[in-house]
PLY file of the C-alpha trace (Angstrom):
ply
format ascii 1.0
element vertex 251
property float x
property float y
property float z
element edge 250
property int vertex1
property int vertex2
end_header
108.70 117.39 98.75
111.88 119.42 98.20
115.33 117.97 97.54
116.47 119.01 101.01
113.56 117.12 102.59
114.31 114.04 100.50
117.95 114.14 101.57
116.96 114.50 105.21
114.55 111.59 104.85
117.20 109.32 103.35
119.73 110.19 106.06
117.16 109.59 108.79
116.19 106.21 107.31
119.82 105.13 107.10
120.44 106.21 110.67
117.40 104.30 111.88
118.39 101.11 110.09
121.95 101.22 111.39
121.06 102.39 114.90
120.73 98.91 116.35
124.11 97.82 115.02
125.81 100.94 116.35
124.33 100.38 119.81
125.49 96.78 119.72
129.03 97.79 118.78
129.13 100.28 121.67
127.95 97.51 123.97
130.85 95.33 122.88
129.04 93.03 120.45
131.21 92.08 117.49
129.36 93.09 114.31
132.06 93.39 111.60
131.15 94.53 108.13
133.51 92.06 106.51
133.76 88.34 107.07
136.53 87.30 109.43
137.72 83.98 110.74
134.98 82.71 113.03
133.15 86.06 112.87
129.82 87.23 111.47
129.66 89.56 108.49
126.91 92.02 107.66
125.94 89.81 104.72
125.59 86.85 107.10
123.14 88.89 109.16
121.11 90.07 106.16
121.13 86.85 104.17
121.39 84.29 106.95
121.74 81.46 104.47
118.14 81.89 103.30
116.41 84.06 100.72
113.45 84.26 103.10
115.63 86.01 105.67
116.79 88.48 103.02
113.18 89.22 102.04
112.33 89.84 105.69
115.18 92.35 105.94
113.92 94.09 102.79
110.50 94.28 104.47
112.08 95.81 107.59
113.97 98.37 105.50
110.78 99.25 103.63
108.79 99.56 106.85
111.39 101.87 108.38
111.38 104.07 105.26
107.57 104.31 105.30
107.57 105.06 109.04
110.00 107.96 108.65
108.09 109.25 105.63
104.78 109.18 107.53
106.33 110.87 110.56
107.56 113.74 108.38
104.17 113.88 106.66
102.49 114.08 110.06
104.62 117.03 111.13
103.72 118.79 107.87
99.98 118.02 107.89
98.83 117.78 111.51
99.35 121.42 112.41
96.93 124.02 113.72
97.81 126.64 111.12
97.37 123.99 108.41
93.97 122.75 109.58
92.66 126.10 110.87
94.11 128.77 108.53
93.88 132.20 110.11
93.14 133.77 106.72
90.03 131.63 106.24
88.76 132.36 109.75
89.25 136.11 109.32
87.79 136.22 105.80
84.67 134.21 106.68
84.10 136.13 109.89
84.25 139.50 108.13
82.02 138.30 105.29
79.35 136.87 107.60
79.42 139.94 109.85
78.48 141.96 106.76
75.84 139.45 105.72
77.78 138.49 102.58
77.38 134.72 102.37
78.70 134.62 98.80
82.06 136.07 99.83
82.28 133.60 102.72
81.69 130.70 100.31
84.24 132.12 97.86
86.81 132.34 100.67
86.29 128.64 101.46
86.56 127.68 97.79
89.81 129.63 97.44
91.34 127.88 100.47
90.51 124.15 100.34
91.05 122.18 103.50
89.34 120.67 106.52
88.04 123.99 107.86
86.71 125.08 104.46
84.99 121.72 103.92
83.22 121.94 107.27
82.15 125.53 106.61
80.84 124.62 103.17
78.71 121.85 104.67
77.20 124.48 107.00
76.56 126.95 104.17
75.01 124.27 101.95
72.39 123.53 104.60
71.66 127.09 105.67
68.13 127.02 104.20
67.14 124.01 106.33
67.49 125.75 109.68
70.21 126.20 112.25
69.75 122.77 113.86
70.36 121.08 110.52
73.42 123.28 110.05
74.82 122.12 113.39
74.24 118.49 112.47
75.96 119.06 109.12
78.94 120.61 110.88
79.21 117.66 113.27
78.96 115.11 110.44
81.50 116.97 108.30
83.90 117.20 111.24
83.67 113.43 111.74
84.37 112.92 108.04
87.42 115.18 108.10
88.64 113.44 111.25
88.33 110.05 109.55
90.21 111.28 106.48
93.04 112.63 108.61
93.22 109.61 110.90
93.50 107.28 107.93
96.90 108.81 107.22
97.95 108.75 110.87
96.85 105.12 111.29
99.49 103.97 108.82
102.05 104.71 111.55
100.20 102.28 113.80
100.37 99.67 111.04
104.13 100.17 110.75
104.44 99.82 114.52
102.64 96.47 114.38
104.23 95.07 111.24
107.87 95.78 112.16
108.09 93.57 115.29
106.14 90.83 113.52
108.64 90.86 110.65
111.43 90.82 113.22
109.90 87.83 115.00
109.44 86.04 111.69
113.11 86.61 110.87
114.15 85.27 114.25
111.99 82.16 113.91
113.25 81.36 110.42
116.80 82.00 111.59
116.37 79.64 114.53
114.97 76.95 112.24
117.99 77.31 109.96
120.33 77.32 112.95
119.07 74.05 114.37
118.97 72.52 110.92
122.64 73.41 110.46
123.66 71.65 113.67
123.38 68.32 111.89
126.59 69.05 110.00
128.56 70.25 113.06
130.34 68.16 115.65
131.96 68.69 119.02
132.75 72.19 120.25
131.96 73.64 116.82
128.31 72.74 117.35
127.85 75.05 120.35
129.76 77.85 118.63
127.66 77.50 115.48
124.44 77.50 117.49
125.38 80.64 119.43
126.48 82.47 116.30
123.32 81.47 114.38
121.00 82.53 117.21
122.82 85.87 117.54
122.39 86.48 113.83
118.70 85.51 113.93
117.92 87.87 116.81
119.03 90.92 114.81
115.72 91.02 112.96
113.76 91.24 116.21
116.10 93.96 117.47
115.69 96.10 114.36
111.94 95.43 114.28
111.59 96.85 117.78
113.80 99.83 116.92
111.32 100.64 114.14
108.16 99.85 116.10
108.82 101.97 119.19
109.13 105.37 117.45
106.31 104.44 115.03
103.89 103.86 117.92
105.09 106.99 119.71
104.54 109.09 116.58
101.12 107.48 116.08
99.97 108.33 119.61
101.30 111.88 119.36
99.69 112.66 115.98
96.43 110.94 116.91
96.00 113.03 120.06
97.12 116.21 118.30
94.75 115.66 115.35
91.81 114.96 117.66
92.43 118.14 119.64
92.84 120.32 116.56
89.72 118.93 114.86
87.65 119.54 117.99
88.96 123.10 117.99
88.05 123.32 114.31
84.45 122.37 115.06
84.26 124.94 117.83
85.68 127.58 115.48
83.09 126.77 112.80
80.21 126.94 115.27
81.51 130.29 116.48
81.71 131.61 112.92
78.22 130.53 111.89
76.41 131.65 115.04
75.59 134.91 113.25
73.46 132.85 110.88
71.26 131.80 113.78
70.82 135.43 114.83
69.99 136.41 111.28
67.39 133.66 111.08
65.76 134.78 114.33
65.68 138.40 113.23
64.11 137.39 109.95
61.21 135.53 111.60
0 1
1 2
2 3
3 4
4 5
5 6
6 7
7 8
8 9
9 10
10 11
11 12
12 13
13 14
14 15
15 16
16 17
17 18
18 19
19 20
20 21
21 22
22 23
23 24
24 25
25 26
26 27
27 28
28 29
29 30
30 31
31 32
32 33
33 34
34 35
35 36
36 37
37 38
38 39
39 40
40 41
41 42
42 43
43 44
44 45
45 46
46 47
47 48
48 49
49 50
50 51
51 52
52 53
53 54
54 55
55 56
56 57
57 58
58 59
59 60
60 61
61 62
62 63
63 64
64 65
65 66
66 67
67 68
68 69
69 70
70 71
71 72
72 73
73 74
74 75
75 76
76 77
77 78
78 79
79 80
80 81
81 82
82 83
83 84
84 85
85 86
86 87
87 88
88 89
89 90
90 91
91 92
92 93
93 94
94 95
95 96
96 97
97 98
98 99
99 100
100 101
101 102
102 103
103 104
104 105
105 106
106 107
107 108
108 109
109 110
110 111
111 112
112 113
113 114
114 115
115 116
116 117
117 118
118 119
119 120
120 121
121 122
122 123
123 124
124 125
125 126
126 127
127 128
128 129
129 130
130 131
131 132
132 133
133 134
134 135
135 136
136 137
137 138
138 139
139 140
140 141
141 142
142 143
143 144
144 145
145 146
146 147
147 148
148 149
149 150
150 151
151 152
152 153
153 154
154 155
155 156
156 157
157 158
158 159
159 160
160 161
161 162
162 163
163 164
164 165
165 166
166 167
167 168
168 169
169 170
170 171
171 172
172 173
173 174
174 175
175 176
176 177
177 178
178 179
179 180
180 181
181 182
182 183
183 184
184 185
185 186
186 187
187 188
188 189
189 190
190 191
191 192
192 193
193 194
194 195
195 196
196 197
197 198
198 199
199 200
200 201
201 202
202 203
203 204
204 205
205 206
206 207
207 208
208 209
209 210
210 211
211 212
212 213
213 214
214 215
215 216
216 217
217 218
218 219
219 220
220 221
221 222
222 223
223 224
224 225
225 226
226 227
227 228
228 229
229 230
230 231
231 232
232 233
233 234
234 235
235 236
236 237
237 238
238 239
239 240
240 241
241 242
242 243
243 244
244 245
245 246
246 247
247 248
248 249
249 250
């Protein structure tokens, strides 16, 4: 990845992590970055009086970074011109139309990818008959789909982990909040409880901010990858249909 892409990734991660706090400030919630009399500092939110809470925030930050990284990776990988290169289609079509199987294989070898892998599986089984070739194409397409979906599924994992981390942070924060009430008396007790609960709920808020786009990206890339891979299989079957004609003519 280029330096410009890395810089964009870092900026996007930072914006995602701070988005919830910005929205809260616009809504009138007091989230100061420095401790004030009776207020809540950013460190109070991140640390929350417990190292466990800090570890949960580190997990949320890491999940958000991975989510953004996978989203960028999806935009770079799950593309029609990436999975179905026009050069490979044209080169294989011209080679097969001239009966030059060797050139078609060389074209696939020179341009590795999902389409080339599926075509190679067809060429490797050409001596076993056209029905076997079709089965090889179908099996190879399923394999390429599984390989691609393994990368896309990580977005789904991020979408599930983030709210769970957020809920864990809220639960641990609530436990600490009620435990701290033992040392408070009078009106200070209610104020301490409200402040502690508000701080604890930040993890759930940020977890949802991460989970929603992660699941949206997952659904988008999953549907797009499925459609493109089905189109890839159709393209391969269209390219190799001349092999069936050649086999019939040879009988």
